[in-house]
MARGULUM-224012 format. One record per residue: residue in three letters; z, x, y of N, C-alpha, C, O in turn. Coordinates in steps of 0.1 Angstrom, whole numbers, padded with zeros to 4 digits, always signed. Atoms other than C-alpha are relative to their C-alpha. Layout:
ALAZXYZXYZXYZXY/...
% end
This chain:
MET-0009-0010-0004+2071+0054+0243-0003+0013-0007-0007+0013-0019/ASP+0002-0013+0006+2066+0091+0237+0013+0006-0005+0021+0012+0003/ILE-0014-0004+0006+2096+0098+0214+0002+0015+0002+0013+0020+0005/GLU-0002-0015+0000+2090+0136+0213+0003+0004+0014+0011+0014+0016/ALA-0003-0004-0014+2090+0138+0251+0014-0004+0004+0021+0004+0010/GLU-0014+0005-0002+2122+0118+0252+0010+0010-0006+0020+0014+0000/VAL-0009-0010+0008+2138+0142+0226+0001+0013+0008+0011+0019+0009/LYS-0001-0012-0007+2128+0172+0246+0008-0001+0013+0015+0008+0017/GLU-0008+0003-0012+2142+0157+0278+0015+0000-0003+0023+0006+0005/ILE-0014+0001+0004+2175+0149+0261+0005+0014-0003+0016+0018+0001/GLN-0005-0013+0003+2177+0184+0247+0002+0009+0012+0011+0017+0012/LYS-0001-0007-0012+2172+0199+0281+0014-0002+0007+0021+0007+0011/PHE-0013+0003-0005+2203+0181+0293+0012+0005-0008+0022+0009-0003/VAL-0010-0005+0008+2223+0190+0263+0002+0015+0002+0013+0021+0003/ASP-0001-0015-0002+2214+0227+0268+0007+0004+0013+0013+0014+0014/LYS-0007-0002-0013+2227+0224+0304+0014-0004+0000+0022-0002+0009/GLY-0014+0005+0001+2259+0208+0292+0002-0014+0007+0013-0018+0010/ASN+0000+0013-0006+2250+0175+0309-0001-0011-0010-0011-0017-0012/TYR-0001+0009+0012+2261+0153+0280-0002-0015+0005-0007-0023-0002/HIS+0000+0013-0005+2264+0122+0302-0015-0004+0001-0019-0015-0003/ALA+0014+0003-0002+2227+0123+0311-0007-0001-0013-0016-0010-0016/ALA+0007+0000+0013+2216+0132+0276+0003-0013-0008-0006-0019-0014/TYR-0004+0012+0007+2236+0103+0261-0007-0012+0006-0012-0021-0001/ASN+0006+0012-0007+2223+0078+0287-0015-0001-0003-0020-0012-0006/ILE+0015+0000+0003+2186+0088+0281-0002-0004-0015-0010-0012-0018/ALA+0001+0004+0014+2191+0086+0243+0003-0015-0002-0004-0021-0010/LEU-0004+0014+0002+2208+0052+0246-0011-0009+0006-0014-0019+0000/SER+0011+0008-0006+2180+0039+0269-0012+0000-0010-0018-0010-0012/ALA+0011+0000+0009+2154+0051+0244+0003-0008-0012-0006-0014-0018/LEU-0004+0008+0012+2173+0035+0215-0002-0015+0004-0008-0022-0004/ASN+0002+0014-0004+2173+0002+0234-0015-0004+0002-0019-0015-0002/ALA+0014+0003-0001+2136+0005+0242-0006-0002-0014-0015-0010-0017/CYS+0005+0001+0014+2129+0011+0205+0004-0013-0006-0004-0020-0013/HIS-0006+0013+0005+2151-0019+0196-0009-0012+0005-0012-0021-0002/ARG+0008+0010-0006+2132-0041+0220-0014-0001-0006-0020-0012-0008/GLU+0013-0001+0006+2099-0029+0204+0000-0003-0015-0010-0002-0021/LYS-0002+0002+0015+2113-0036+0169-0005+0012-0007-0010+0011-0018/ASP+0003-0013+0006+2108+0001+0161+0013+0005-0007+0020+0013-0001/GLN-0013-0004+0007+2136+0006+0135+0001+0015-0002+0011+0021-0001/ALA+0000-0014+0002+2125+0041+0128+0004+0008+0013+0012+0017+0012/GLY-0004-0006-0013+2129+0050+0165+0014-0003+0003+0021+0006+0007/VAL-0015+0002-0002+2163+0033+0167+0008+0009-0009+0017+0015-0004/ASP-0007-0009+0008+2174+0053+0137+0000+0014+0005+0010+0021+0004/ARG+0002-0014-0005+2161+0085+0152+0009+0002+0012+0016+0012+0013/PHE-0008-0001-0012+2179+0079+0185+0015-0001-0003+0023+0005+0003/ILE-0013+0000+0004+2211+0070+0167+0004+0014-0005+0015+0019-0002/GLY-0002-0013+0005+2209+0104+0150+0001+0010+0012+0010+0019+0012/ILE+0000-0009-0012+2202+0121+0184+0013-0002+0007+0020+0007+0012/ILE-0012+0003-0007+2232+0103+0200+0012+0007-0008+0021+0012-0001/ARG-0010-0007+0008+2254+0116+0171+0000+0015+0003+0011+0021+0005/GLY+0001-0015-0003+2241+0151+0178+0006+0003+0014+0012+0013+0016/VAL-0005-0002-0013+2249+0148+0215+0015-0001+0000+0022+0008+0006/VAL-0014+0001+0000+2284+0136+0208+0006+0012-0008+0017+0017-0004/ASP-0005-0012+0007+2289+0164+0182+0000+0012+0009+0009+0020+0009/SER+0000-0012-0009+2278+0190+0208+0011-0001+0010+0017+0009+0013/LEU-0011+0002-0010+2302+0175+0234+0013+0003-0007+0022+0010-0001/ALA-0012-0003+0007+2330+0176+0208+0002+0014-0003+0013+0020-0002/GLU-0001-0014+0003+2322+0211+0199+0004+0008+0012+0012+0018+0011/GLU-0003-0008-0012+2324+0223+0235+0013-0004+0006+0020+0005+0010/PHE-0013+0004-0007+2354+0203+0247+0011-0005-0008+0022-0006-0004/GLY-0010+0005+0009+2373+0190+0217+0011+0010-0003+0009+0023-0002/SER-0011-0009+0003+2406+0205+0206-0003+0008-0012+0003+0018-0015/GLN+0005-0008+0012+2388+0217+0174-0010+0010+0004-0015+0017-0005/SER+0011-0009-0004+2363+0237+0195+0004+0014-0002+0016+0017-0003/LYS-0002-0015+0003+2359+0274+0189+0004+0007+0012+0006+0019+0011/
% end
């Protein structure tokens, strides 16, 4: 798996506000890393998922600016 390409694709969806797609791609990539026993990849995509959720919360949450 080309992790950097996946990260770029996820970021494109976040930039467009399509958090559903961004989350799904990140979760699929996390699962692929898990199947490949790539713990560093799993950890990276967990961080990315957190970032996607944080972006969503920032935009739509009651604490948003």
